[in-house]
C-alpha positions in Angstrom: -0.4 0.0 -0.3 3.0 2.0 0.9 3.5 2.0 -3.8 0.5 3.9 -4.4 0.0 5.8 -1.5 3.8 7.6 -2.4 2.1 7.9 -6.1 -1.1 9.5 -4.9 0.8 11.8 -2.6 2.9 13.2 -6.4 0.2 13.3 -8.7 -2.9 14.3 -6.5 -3.8 18.4 -6.0 -2.7 20.2 -2.9 -6.3 20.2 -1.7 -6.9 16.7 -2.0 -5.9 15.0 1.2 -5.3 11.3 2.0 -5.4 9.5 5.3 -3.9 6.5 7.3 -4.4 4.6 10.3 -1.6 6.5 12.0 -3.3 9.8 11.1 -4.9 11.3 14.0 -8.2 12.1 11.8 -8.3 8.4 10.9 -11.0 7.6 13.0 -13.1 10.6 11.1 -12.3 9.8 7.8 -13.9 5.8 8.0 -17.1 7.3 9.7 -20.3 6.1 8.2 -23.8 7.0 9.2 -23.9 2.9 10.0 -21.6 2.2 12.8 -21.6 -1.4 11.1 -20.5 0.0 7.6 -17.4 0.7 9.0 -14.3 -1.0 7.5 -10.6 0.1 8.2 -9.4 0.9 5.7 -5.7 1.7 4.3 -5.8 4.5 2.8 -8.9 6.8 2.2 -8.8 9.7 -0.4 -10.6 12.7 -0.5 -10.4 14.3 -3.8 -11.0 17.6 -4.2 -11.4 17.5 -8.3 -12.5 15.6 -11.1 -8.3 14.7 -12.0 -8.4 13.3 -8.5 -10.9 10.7 -8.8 -9.0 9.7 -11.6 -6.1 9.1 -11.2 -6.9 7.6 -7.6 -8.6 5.2 -9.8 -6.6 4.5 -12.3 -3.7 3.9 -10.1 -6.2 1.7 -8.2 -7.0 -0.6 -11.1 -3.6 -0.8 -11.9 -2.6 -2.7 -8.9 -5.7 -4.3 -8.4 -6.9 -2.9 -4.9 -10.4 -2.9 -4.2 -11.9 0.2 -4.6 -14.8 1.6 -2.3 -16.7 5.2 -3.5 -18.5 6.3 -0.7 -20.3 10.1 -0.7 -22.8 11.0 1.5 -22.1 7.6 4.1 -25.4 6.7 4.0 -24.9 2.9 3.3 -26.0 0.5 5.9 -24.0 -2.5 3.5 -20.7 -1.5 3.5 -20.5 -1.3 0.3 -18.9 1.9 0.7 -16.1 0.9 2.6 -13.3 -1.6 2.1 -11.0 -2.8 4.5 -8.4 -4.0 1.9 -8.0 -1.2 -0.1 -8.6 2.6 -1.2 -11.8 4.6 0.4 -12.7 7.4 -2.0 -14.6 9.4 0.0 -15.9 12.5 -2.0 -16.9 14.4 0.6 -14.7 17.9 0.0 -16.4 18.0 -3.6 -19.7 19.4 -3.1 -20.3 22.3 -5.0 -23.7 23.3 -6.6 -23.8 25.4 -8.9 -27.6 26.8 -10.6 -28.3 27.5 -13.8 -31.1 30.0 -13.9 -31.6 30.2 -17.8 -31.8 26.6 -18.4 -32.9 25.8 -14.8 -30.0 23.3 -14.2 -29.0 22.1 -10.4 -25.1 21.3 -11.6 -23.6 19.1 -8.4 -20.4 17.9 -7.4 -20.5 13.8 -6.3 -19.6 14.5 -2.9 -22.5 16.6 -2.4 -26.1 15.7 -0.1 -29.7 16.9 -0.7 -29.2 19.7 1.9 -26.2 20.9 -0.1 -28.3 20.7 -3.5 -31.7 21.7 -1.7 -30.5 25.5 -0.1 -29.0 26.4 -3.3 -31.9 25.4 -6.0 -33.5 27.1 -3.2 -32.5 30.4 -3.5 -33.2 30.3 -7.1 -36.5 29.2 -6.7 -35.9 25.9 -8.1 -36.6 22.6 -6.8 -35.7 19.1 -7.8 -36.8 15.6 -6.7 -34.4 14.7 -3.7 -34.2 12.0 -0.7 -36.5 12.2 2.3 -33.5 12.0 4.3 -31.8 15.3 2.8 -28.4 14.0 4.9 -27.7 11.4 2.0 -25.5 11.8 -0.8 -27.0 12.4 -3.9 -25.0 9.7 -5.6 -25.9 7.0 -4.6 -29.7 7.5 -4.6 -29.8 9.7 -7.5 -27.7 6.2 -9.4 -30.0 3.7 -7.4 -33.3 5.4 -8.9 -34.2 8.0 -5.9 -37.6 8.5 -4.8 -38.8 11.9 -3.3 -41.8 13.6 -1.8 -41.9 15.3 -5.8 -41.5 12.1 -7.7 -44.9 12.0 -7.8 -45.3 15.6 -10.4 -41.5 14.9 -11.6 -40.1 11.0 -11.2 -37.6 9.9 -9.9 -34.6 11.5 -9.1 -32.7 9.5 -11.9 -35.5 10.5 -14.3 -34.7 14.1 -13.6 -30.3 13.4 -14.7 -29.9 15.5 -17.7 -26.0 14.5 -17.4 -22.9 13.3 -15.3 -19.6 13.0 -16.0 -18.0 9.5 -15.1 -14.6 8.4 -13.9 -14.2 5.1 -15.6 -12.1 2.2 -14.6 -9.1 3.3 -16.2 -9.3 6.6 -14.9 -10.7 8.3 -18.5 -13.2 10.6 -17.6 -16.4 10.8 -19.9 -19.3 12.4 -20.3 -22.8 10.5 -20.2 -25.9 12.1 -21.4 -28.8 11.3 -24.5 -26.4 12.5 -27.0 -22.8 11.7 -25.6 -22.6 8.1 -24.7 -25.6 6.9 -24.1 -24.9 3.7 -23.6 -23.0 5.2 -20.8 -25.9 7.3 -19.5 -28.7 4.3 -20.1 -25.8 2.2 -17.3 -25.8 4.5 -14.6 -28.9 5.6 -13.9 -30.1 2.7 -11.8 -26.5 0.9 -12.2 -24.6 3.7 -12.0 -21.9 2.8 -9.2 -20.7 -0.6 -11.2 -20.1 2.4 -14.4 -17.5 4.3 -12.5 -16.8 6.7 -9.9 -19.7 10.1 -11.2 -18.2 13.1 -10.4 -20.7 15.4 -11.2 -24.8 15.4 -11.5 -26.5 17.9 -13.8 -30.2 17.8 -12.6 -33.6 19.4 -14.1 -34.6 22.2 -11.9 -38.5 23.1 -11.4 -39.7 26.4 -10.3 -41.3 26.4 -7.4 -42.8 29.3 -4.5 -40.7 27.6 -1.8 -43.1 26.8 1.0 -44.9 23.3 1.2 -47.3 21.6 3.8 -45.8 18.9 5.3 -44.9 17.2 8.4 -45.7 13.8 11.1 -48.5 12.9 12.7 -48.5 9.9 15.5 -51.3 7.6 16.5 -51.9 5.4 19.4 -52.1 1.5 17.7 -55.9 1.8 17.9 -56.2 4.2 14.9 -54.3 1.8 12.5 -56.9 0.8 10.3 -58.1 5.0 10.2 -54.2 5.9 9.4 -53.9 3.0 6.7 -57.7 3.6 5.0 -57.1 6.9 4.3 -53.7 5.9 2.7 -55.4 3.7 0.6 -58.4 6.0 -0.6 -55.0 8.6 -0.9 -54.5 6.5 -4.0 -57.0 6.4 -5.9 -57.6 10.1 -6.1 -56.5 10.8 -9.4 -56.9 14.5 -9.3 -54.3 14.8 -6.0 -51.5 13.2 -8.2 -48.4 15.0 -7.7 -49.6 17.0 -4.9 -49.8 15.0 -2.5 -47.4 12.1 -0.6 -47.7 10.2 2.9 -45.6 7.6 4.6 -47.5 5.5 7.4 -45.4 3.4 9.7 -44.0 2.8 13.0 -41.3 4.1 15.3 -40.4 5.3 18.1 -40.6 9.2 17.8 -38.5 11.1 20.1 -40.8 14.1 21.2 -42.8 10.8 22.2 -40.4 8.3 24.0 -41.9 5.1 23.3 -43.7 3.0 20.1 -46.4 4.6 18.1 -48.1 4.7 14.7 -46.7 7.8 12.6 -47.8 9.2 8.9 -45.8 11.3 7.4 -47.0 13.5 5.1 -46.8 16.2 2.2 -49.2 18.7 -0.2 -47.3 20.4 -2.1 -50.3 23.5 -2.3 -51.9 26.0 0.1 -52.4 25.2 3.8 -55.9 25.6 3.7 -56.0 23.1 1.4 -53.8 20.7 2.8 -55.5 21.0 6.3 -58.7 20.4 4.1 -57.8 17.4 2.6 -55.9 15.8 5.9 -58.3 16.7 7.9 -59.9 12.8 8.8 -56.3 12.2 10.2 -56.8 15.1 12.5 -59.9 14.3 13.4 -58.4 10.3 15.2 -56.7 12.5 17.6 -53.3 12.4 17.0 -50.7 12.1 20.1 -48.1 14.5 18.1 -48.8 16.5 15.0 -46.1 18.4 13.8 -47.5 19.0 10.8 -47.6 23.1 9.2 -46.5 25.4 6.3 -42.2 25.2 5.8 -39.3 25.5 3.0 -39.0 22.6 0.9 -35.7 22.1 2.5 -37.1 21.6 5.9 -39.1 19.0 4.6 -36.1 17.2 3.5 -34.8 17.5 6.8 -38.1 15.7 9.1 -36.1 12.3 9.1 -32.8 13.6 10.7 -34.0 13.3 13.9 -35.0 9.7 13.9 -32.1 8.7 12.0 -29.0 10.3 13.9 -25.1 9.1 13.1 -23.1 6.8 15.5 -26.1 3.8 15.6 -25.8 0.5 14.3 -28.0 0.2 11.5 -29.2 -2.5 9.0 -31.6 -1.5 6.1 -33.8 -4.0 4.0 -36.4 -2.9 1.8 -39.5 -4.5 -0.1 -42.7 -3.6 -1.9 -46.2 -3.9 -1.6 -49.6 -3.3 -3.6 -52.3 -1.6 -3.4 -54.8 -1.5 -1.1 -53.1 -1.9 1.6 -54.7 -4.4 4.9 -54.8 -2.0 7.8 -54.7 -5.9 9.7 -51.3 -7.0 8.4 -50.0 -3.2 9.4 -51.5 -3.9 12.6 -49.7 -7.1 12.8 -46.9 -5.8 11.1 -46.6 -3.5 14.6 -47.9 -6.1 17.2 -44.1 -7.3 16.2 -42.5 -4.1 15.9 -43.5 -3.9 19.5 -42.3 -6.8 20.3 -38.9 -6.8 18.8 -38.6 -3.6 20.6 -39.7 -4.9 24.1 -37.3 -7.8 24.1 -34.9 -5.7 22.8 -35.1 -1.7 24.0 -31.8 -1.3 23.1 -33.5 -1.4 19.1 -35.9 1.2 19.6 -34.3 3.2 16.8 -36.3 1.0 14.3 -38.1 2.3 11.8 -40.7 1.2 9.3 -42.4 3.2 6.7 -44.7 2.2 4.1 -45.0 5.3 1.1 -47.7 6.3 -0.7 -46.8 7.3 -4.0 -48.6 8.3 -6.8 -46.7 6.2 -9.2 -48.1 7.6 -12.9 -45.1 9.8 -13.4 -43.0 7.0 -12.7 -44.3 4.9 -14.7 -44.4 6.9 -18.1 -40.9 6.4 -18.2 -40.3 3.1 -20.2 -39.1 0.1 -18.5 -36.5 -0.5 -21.2 -35.4 3.7 -21.3 -32.3 3.1 -18.4 -30.9 0.3 -16.0 -32.8 1.2 -13.1 -36.1 -1.1 -12.6 -38.4 -0.6 -10.3 -41.0 1.1 -12.1 -44.7 -0.9 -11.4 -48.1 -0.2 -9.5 -46.7 -1.0 -6.1 -44.9 0.8 -3.1 -42.0 0.9 -1.1 -41.2 -0.4 2.4 -38.3 0.7 4.3 -37.4 -1.6 7.5 -34.2 0.6 8.8 -33.6 -1.2 12.1 -30.9 0.8 15.0 -29.5 -0.5 18.3 -26.1 0.2 19.7 -24.8 -2.7 21.1 -23.0 -5.1 18.8 -24.4 -8.4 20.7 -27.8 -7.4 19.6 -26.1 -7.3 15.4 -27.3 -10.9 14.9 -30.8 -11.0 16.0 -31.4 -7.0 15.1 -30.3 -8.3 11.5 -32.0 -11.7 11.5 -35.4 -9.4 12.6 -35.1 -6.9 9.1 -34.6 -9.7 6.9 -38.0 -11.5 8.5 -39.8 -8.6 8.5 -38.9 -7.7 4.5 -40.2 -10.9 3.9 -43.0 -10.9 5.5 -44.0 -8.1 3.3 -43.0 -9.6 0.7 -45.1 -12.9 1.2 -48.4 -11.5 2.4 -48.4 -7.6 0.7 -46.6 -7.9 -2.3 -49.6 -9.5 -3.9 -49.2 -9.6 -7.9 -46.8 -7.7 -9.2 -47.9 -7.0 -13.4 -45.8 -6.1 -15.7 -41.2 -6.5 -15.7 -40.5 -4.0 -13.5 -38.7 -6.3 -10.6 -40.3 -4.9 -7.8 -37.3 -4.2 -5.7 -35.7 -0.7 -4.7 -32.0 -1.3 -4.6 -31.6 1.5 -2.4 -33.5 0.3 0.6 -32.7 -3.2 -0.4 -29.0 -3.4 -2.0 -30.0 -6.8 -4.2 -28.2 -5.5 -7.0 -28.8 -8.9 -9.4 -32.2 -8.4 -8.9 -32.8 -5.2 -10.1 -30.9 -6.1 -13.3 -32.4 -8.8 -13.9 -35.1 -7.7 -16.1 -33.0 -5.5 -18.2 -30.0 -8.0 -18.4 -30.2 -7.8 -22.1 -30.1 -4.4 -22.9 -27.1 -4.1 -19.9 -25.4 -6.2 -22.2 -25.8 -3.9 -25.1 -24.9 -0.9 -22.6 -21.6 -3.0 -21.7 -21.4 -3.4 -25.7 -21.6 0.3 -26.2 -19.3 1.4 -24.0 -16.6 -1.0 -25.2 -17.0 0.0 -28.3 -16.2 3.7 -27.2 
């Protein structure tokens, strides 16, 4: 490892940073959102520009070393960390530029959605981004990217106009519908396997700046009413692109005990939002933290329930509409049992997402590598705990809950979509199954370049 370190120090820019285990800032350099995803990399590189990424990728390839790339460090799978090779941390590259003429947002690969939201808001623009704004733009976009605005504008990856990609040999290529279209097809859904994306160009949309939203919490006895309301929402054709809702359960810090939660989003006037969500208010929520707020603030709502420094695992599944409230009640009972047996796991979160899929499904399934378009909703199960002695039990519980969703609420999924959201599940092989021939085609095109 000494040889590649020396070569990197000779070619990287003066603003790049190299960290090794002997350095005082090493622990911070390998820190991840989930402690269980941290690995002791022999070498950590913080590039300051695309050229730094190019040199690092080229030399890592030449030395035949493992390369792990991280942006927001928000993965739980450990794929963005390495214990044997080079950790490429893009967090120094966070610049976001706005072109008000073309309404495009250009962001470096290490930016988070908080960076993008803040920069865009200054110019009256929004784009589709993550619902946890500390997440890096890279992983979320390349894996699809569902957000509160997906009902109106599609996925984050649908709004990717172009990308600057550093390939395995260190060469830099721009990918768009006109330039290297095969590469552009591949990175949109399978991008992590085709190179390091150093820059993203997103489509922006004019926006008044504020939305109505927030979180309500309920007793378990109100599950039928909350789930029933969410099911009715999905039938409202007039609200496509306006309303998004998430239903699940966790232990919100303000309450301190398990309860049913509803995350609400309305892209419109406060009076209309309160009127629409009035039936939920009538159920008598334990907590009501809803109101008008800037769009960037809406994307920060989950931050308190997903803090850094815990041990975490995450699994995803999909369910078909309408969702049976009795099934959700059974899941809730299992959640309560789990957290009573392991109080340390009370930071666990389960959410069923109710997002109108019409705009998402306007994009043909073979338009890009992303393969999760269909008439179903995503479920995310994020387990959080602090003591390593619970690792196996918490992981097993999370897998079992995802399996139950697929077996009991998955229903019949029509169409060719795989019904697996890679950003929640991480099973890459499943997500490309239905796109295998197009993926091969993209690889062939890249080899011909």
